[in-house]
C-alpha positions as CSV (number, residue, x, y, z in Angstrom):
1,M,9.5,-1.1,88.7
2,I,7.5,-4.2,87.8
3,K,6.9,-5.0,84.2
4,L,4.8,-7.7,82.5
5,H,6.4,-10.0,80.0
6,T,5.8,-13.3,78.4
7,G,7.8,-16.2,80.0
8,S,9.6,-18.7,77.9
9,I,7.6,-21.7,79.0
10,P,7.3,-24.8,76.7
11,P,4.0,-24.6,74.8
12,W,2.9,-28.1,75.9
13,T,3.3,-27.2,79.6
14,W,-0.2,-25.9,80.2
15,S,-2.0,-28.8,78.7
16,F,-0.3,-31.2,81.1
17,L,-0.9,-28.9,84.0
18,A,-4.6,-28.7,83.1
19,A,-4.7,-32.5,82.9
20,I,-3.1,-32.8,86.4
21,V,-5.7,-30.4,87.9
22,V,-8.6,-32.3,86.4
23,F,-7.0,-35.6,87.7
24,V,-6.8,-34.2,91.2
25,L,-10.4,-33.0,91.1
26,T,-11.5,-36.4,89.9
27,F,-9.7,-38.1,92.8
28,L,-11.2,-35.7,95.3
29,V,-14.7,-36.2,94.0
30,S,-14.6,-40.0,93.5
31,G,-12.4,-40.8,96.5
32,R,-11.1,-43.8,94.6
33,G,-7.5,-44.8,93.8
34,G,-5.7,-42.6,91.3
35,T,-4.0,-45.5,89.6
36,Q,-7.3,-46.8,88.1
37,T,-8.1,-43.4,86.8
38,I,-4.7,-42.9,85.2
39,T,-4.8,-46.4,83.6
40,L,-8.2,-45.7,82.1
41,A,-7.1,-42.4,80.8
42,F,-4.0,-43.8,79.2
43,T,-6.1,-46.7,77.7
44,I,-8.5,-44.3,75.8
45,A,-6.2,-41.4,75.1
46,P,-3.9,-43.1,72.5
47,Y,-6.7,-43.3,69.9
48,L,-7.3,-39.5,70.2
49,V,-3.5,-38.9,70.1
50,L,-3.2,-40.7,66.8
51,V,-5.9,-38.7,65.2
52,G,-4.5,-35.5,66.8
53,L,-1.0,-36.1,65.5
54,G,-2.4,-36.3,61.9
55,Q,-4.4,-33.2,62.5
56,M,-1.4,-31.5,63.9
57,L,0.7,-32.1,60.8
58,V,-2.1,-30.7,58.6
59,M,-2.6,-27.6,60.7
60,S,1.2,-27.0,60.9
61,A,1.3,-26.7,57.1
62,G,-0.1,-23.2,57.2
63,P,-3.3,-21.1,57.6
64,G,-6.5,-22.7,56.4
65,N,-5.2,-26.2,56.4
66,I,-7.5,-28.4,58.5
67,D,-9.0,-31.9,57.9
68,V,-12.7,-32.2,58.8
69,S,-13.0,-35.7,57.4
70,V,-11.1,-37.4,60.2
71,A,-14.3,-38.4,62.1
72,K,-15.8,-40.2,59.1
73,V,-12.5,-41.8,58.1
74,F,-12.1,-43.0,61.6
75,S,-15.5,-44.7,61.5
76,L,-14.8,-46.2,58.0
77,G,-11.5,-47.6,59.2
78,G,-13.2,-49.3,62.1
79,L,-15.9,-50.9,60.0
80,L,-13.6,-52.0,57.1
81,S,-10.9,-53.5,59.3
82,I,-13.4,-55.7,61.2
83,A,-15.2,-56.7,58.0
84,V,-11.9,-57.6,56.2
85,G,-10.5,-59.3,59.3
86,E,-13.7,-61.4,59.6
87,V,-13.5,-62.5,55.9
88,T,-9.8,-63.2,55.8
89,G,-9.3,-64.3,59.4
90,S,-6.3,-62.0,59.7
91,W,-6.4,-58.8,61.8
92,V,-3.2,-57.7,59.9
93,L,-5.1,-57.6,56.6
94,G,-7.9,-55.8,58.4
95,L,-5.6,-53.1,59.5
96,G,-4.1,-52.9,56.1
97,A,-7.5,-52.5,54.5
98,A,-8.2,-49.6,56.9
99,V,-4.9,-47.9,56.0
100,G,-5.7,-48.3,52.4
101,A,-9.1,-46.7,52.9
102,G,-7.5,-43.8,54.7
103,L,-5.1,-43.2,51.8
104,A,-7.9,-43.4,49.3
105,M,-10.1,-40.9,51.2
106,A,-7.2,-38.5,51.8
107,S,-6.3,-38.7,48.1
108,I,-9.7,-37.3,47.2
109,S,-9.0,-34.3,49.5
110,V,-5.5,-33.8,48.0
111,V,-6.7,-33.8,44.4
112,A,-9.5,-31.4,45.3
113,I,-7.0,-29.0,47.1
114,L,-4.2,-29.1,44.6
115,Y,-5.8,-29.5,41.3
116,V,-9.4,-28.3,41.6
117,R,-8.2,-25.4,43.9
118,I,-10.9,-26.0,46.5
119,P,-10.2,-24.6,50.0
120,P,-9.0,-27.4,52.4
121,I,-12.0,-27.2,54.7
122,V,-14.5,-27.5,51.8
123,A,-12.4,-30.3,50.1
124,T,-12.2,-32.4,53.3
125,L,-15.9,-31.8,54.0
126,A,-16.7,-33.3,50.6
127,T,-14.5,-36.2,51.4
128,S,-16.3,-36.6,54.7
129,L,-19.6,-36.9,52.9
130,I,-18.3,-39.5,50.5
131,T,-16.7,-41.5,53.4
132,S,-20.0,-41.3,55.4
133,A,-21.9,-42.7,52.4
134,I,-19.5,-45.6,52.1
135,S,-19.7,-46.3,55.8
136,L,-23.5,-46.3,55.8
137,T,-23.5,-48.8,52.9
138,L,-21.0,-51.0,54.6
139,A,-22.9,-50.9,57.9
140,K,-26.1,-52.4,56.4
141,G,-26.4,-55.9,57.8
142,F,-22.9,-55.6,59.2
143,Q,-21.8,-58.5,61.4
144,G,-18.3,-59.1,62.7
145,S,-16.1,-59.0,65.8
146,A,-12.6,-58.0,66.5
147,D,-9.7,-60.5,66.6
148,P,-9.3,-61.7,70.2
149,L,-5.5,-61.4,70.0
150,L,-5.6,-57.8,68.9
151,K,-8.3,-57.0,71.4
152,D,-6.3,-58.5,74.3
153,F,-3.2,-56.5,73.3
154,L,-5.2,-53.2,73.3
155,S,-6.6,-54.0,76.7
156,W,-3.2,-55.3,78.1
157,A,-1.8,-53.0,80.9
158,P,1.2,-54.6,82.7
159,F,1.9,-52.8,86.0
160,G,-1.1,-50.5,85.2
161,I,0.6,-49.1,82.1
162,P,-1.3,-49.8,78.8
163,A,1.0,-51.4,76.3
164,F,-0.7,-49.6,73.4
165,A,-0.1,-46.3,75.1
166,V,3.6,-47.1,75.2
167,V,3.6,-47.9,71.5
168,V,1.8,-44.6,70.6
169,G,4.2,-42.8,73.0
170,L,7.2,-44.1,71.0
171,F,5.5,-43.1,67.8
172,T,5.0,-39.6,69.1
173,I,8.7,-39.4,69.9
174,L,9.5,-40.5,66.4
175,V,7.3,-37.8,65.0
176,S,9.1,-35.2,67.2
177,I,12.5,-36.4,65.9
178,V,11.4,-36.2,62.3
179,L,10.0,-32.6,62.8
180,K,13.0,-31.4,64.8
181,W,16.0,-33.1,63.4
182,T,15.4,-33.9,59.8
183,T,15.5,-31.7,56.7
184,W,12.0,-32.8,55.7
185,G,10.6,-31.7,59.1
186,S,12.3,-28.3,58.9
187,Q,11.1,-27.8,55.4
188,M,7.5,-28.6,56.3
189,L,7.5,-26.2,59.3
190,A,9.1,-23.5,57.2
191,F,6.4,-24.0,54.6
192,G,3.8,-23.5,57.4
193,Q,5.5,-20.3,58.6
194,A,5.8,-18.6,55.2
195,R,4.7,-20.5,52.2
196,R,5.9,-18.1,49.5
197,A,9.4,-17.8,51.1
198,A,9.7,-21.6,51.5
199,E,8.8,-22.1,47.9
200,Y,11.5,-19.6,46.8
201,A,13.9,-21.6,49.0
202,G,13.1,-24.8,47.1
203,V,10.4,-26.4,49.2
204,N,8.0,-28.4,47.1
205,A,4.5,-27.2,48.1
206,K,2.7,-30.1,46.5
207,K,4.8,-32.7,48.4
208,V,4.1,-31.0,51.7
209,I,0.3,-31.0,51.1
210,V,0.3,-34.5,49.9
211,F,2.3,-35.8,52.8
212,V,0.4,-34.1,55.6
213,Y,-3.1,-35.0,54.3
214,L,-2.2,-38.6,53.4
215,T,-0.6,-39.1,56.8
216,C,-3.6,-37.6,58.6
217,G,-6.0,-39.9,56.6
218,V,-3.9,-43.0,57.5
219,L,-3.6,-42.2,61.2
220,A,-7.4,-41.5,61.4
221,S,-8.3,-44.7,59.7
222,L,-5.8,-46.7,61.7
223,A,-7.0,-45.2,65.0
224,G,-10.5,-46.1,64.0
225,A,-9.6,-49.7,63.2
226,L,-7.9,-50.1,66.6
227,R,-10.7,-48.4,68.5
228,A,-13.2,-50.7,66.8
229,S,-11.2,-53.7,67.8
230,F,-11.0,-52.4,71.4
231,S,-14.8,-51.8,71.6
232,A,-17.1,-52.3,68.6
233,P,-17.4,-50.9,65.1
234,N,-20.1,-48.3,64.5
235,V,-20.9,-45.6,61.8
236,E,-20.9,-43.0,64.6
237,L,-17.7,-44.3,66.3
238,G,-15.6,-41.3,65.2
239,N,-18.1,-38.5,65.7
240,D,-16.4,-37.2,68.9
241,Y,-13.0,-37.2,67.3
242,L,-13.4,-34.2,64.9
243,L,-13.7,-31.3,67.3
244,D,-11.6,-33.1,70.0
245,S,-8.8,-33.7,67.6
246,I,-8.6,-30.0,66.7
247,A,-8.9,-28.9,70.3
248,V,-6.2,-31.2,71.7
249,V,-3.8,-30.0,69.0
250,V,-4.4,-26.3,69.7
251,I,-4.4,-26.8,73.5
252,G,-1.1,-28.7,73.1
253,G,0.6,-25.7,71.7
254,T,0.5,-26.2,67.9
255,L,-0.2,-22.9,66.1
256,M,-3.4,-22.8,64.0
257,T,-1.6,-20.4,61.7
258,G,1.0,-23.0,61.0
259,G,4.8,-23.3,61.4
260,R,4.9,-24.8,64.9
261,A,4.0,-28.4,65.7
262,V,4.1,-29.8,69.3
263,P,3.6,-33.6,69.4
264,A,4.1,-33.8,73.1
265,G,1.3,-31.3,73.6
266,V,-1.2,-33.6,71.8
267,W,-0.7,-36.1,74.7
268,G,-1.4,-33.4,77.2
269,G,-4.5,-32.2,75.4
270,A,-5.8,-35.7,75.0
271,L,-5.3,-36.6,78.7
272,F,-7.0,-33.3,79.6
273,F,-10.1,-34.1,77.5
274,I,-10.4,-37.7,78.6
275,L,-10.0,-36.9,82.3
276,L,-12.4,-34.0,81.9
277,D,-15.1,-36.2,80.3
278,G,-14.8,-38.6,83.2
279,L,-15.0,-35.9,85.8
280,L,-18.1,-34.3,84.3
281,N,-19.8,-37.7,83.9
282,L,-18.9,-38.4,87.5
283,I,-20.5,-35.2,88.7
284,G,-23.6,-35.8,86.7
285,W,-23.6,-32.6,84.7
286,S,-26.0,-32.3,81.7
287,F,-24.6,-32.5,78.2
288,A,-25.2,-28.7,77.7
289,G,-23.5,-27.9,81.0
290,Q,-20.5,-30.1,80.1
291,N,-20.0,-28.2,76.8
292,V,-20.2,-24.8,78.6
293,L,-17.6,-25.9,81.1
294,K,-15.4,-27.4,78.5
295,G,-15.5,-24.2,76.5
296,F,-14.4,-22.1,79.4
297,L,-11.6,-24.5,80.4
298,V,-10.3,-24.7,76.8
299,L,-10.2,-20.9,76.6
300,A,-8.3,-20.8,79.9
301,V,-5.7,-23.3,78.7
302,L,-5.4,-21.5,75.4
303,F,-4.8,-18.2,77.2
304,L,-2.0,-19.8,79.2
305,A,-0.6,-21.6,76.2
306,S,-0.4,-18.4,74.2
307,G,1.8,-16.9,76.8
308,A,0.3,-15.8,80.1
309,P,1.8,-12.6,81.5
310,L,4.3,-13.3,84.2
311,L,5.7,-10.8,86.7
312,A,9.4,-10.0,86.5
313,R,11.5,-7.0,87.5
314,R,12.6,-4.6,84.8
315,P,16.3,-3.9,84.8
316,A,17.2,-0.4,86.0
317,P,18.5,1.9,83.2
318,S,22.2,2.1,83.0
319,S,22.4,5.9,82.9
320,P,19.5,8.4,83.0
321,S,19.2,10.5,79.9
322,P,18.9,14.3,80.4
323,N,15.6,15.9,79.8
324,K,14.9,18.4,77.1
325,N,15.3,21.5,79.3
326,E,18.7,20.4,80.5
327,Q,19.8,19.9,76.9
328,D,18.6,23.4,75.9
329,D,20.5,25.0,78.9
330,R,23.7,23.2,77.9
331,A,23.3,24.3,74.3
332,K,22.9,28.0,75.5
333,E,26.0,27.8,77.7
334,T,28.1,26.4,74.8
335,A,26.9,29.2,72.6
């Protein structure tokens, strides 16, 4: 007999397989060298990975936890870092200012969630509106350019491997170690799985919420500062990072219901989206057509990531049990 069952495949597998499929299609359509495509993907993906890692921590803290302010915090981080760097002449102070802005904006969300008892999506939406107003004010008459040293580093790709991607890759490994091998990581995931039980076990709910939202804000603003240094600051710089940051996290295997975080999967999801955007632009699809195709592909990857049915043989029963008639006959003979 053949029986369907769910295979024990790592949750990040399908996002990387999807990225590989899109890469092969891009190579077949363009006919150009694959090395250039891979280098470009790994040059752009780290910014989305940083935002995605922050979103992943928030979503792993349990149902309803999501940060919709990351896009505007991303843009504010870019504008503020360039402005401060231009005034002080130090890109380090510029990045520090962006991190401070991320902490400040995330603190607004934390206060609203913990003390005003506003649902996270509403609290972070309010933070997004406040951040957007600050960005628009800062952008009026804005003039400034990125530090050449920082820009050169972000563009540096020895042997075709972007140095910044290596740095973000090491940071992703660090996040994985913290989640898997530290007490704090275990407590945070336990809190996401069952909040009430985790609180009874001694997990401090406020500390978990504060940590995940502040970390998400810092990573979003830092990613925005680095992205602005790589290209150019703009109030709309982070617009594409809201939905994409959520999608890459879910595609990568992190549960939206909380309790499971997959940092490696964020990389797979980010590469999938970056390569997919390049393929669709290469084909020349309309914006509406791109969104439709993206939607179907994301659903397909989510289906596989949730545990696609795999064929396997069902083991034969050790001994057949007698049917009801045979049991009745034996009972009569005994009587």
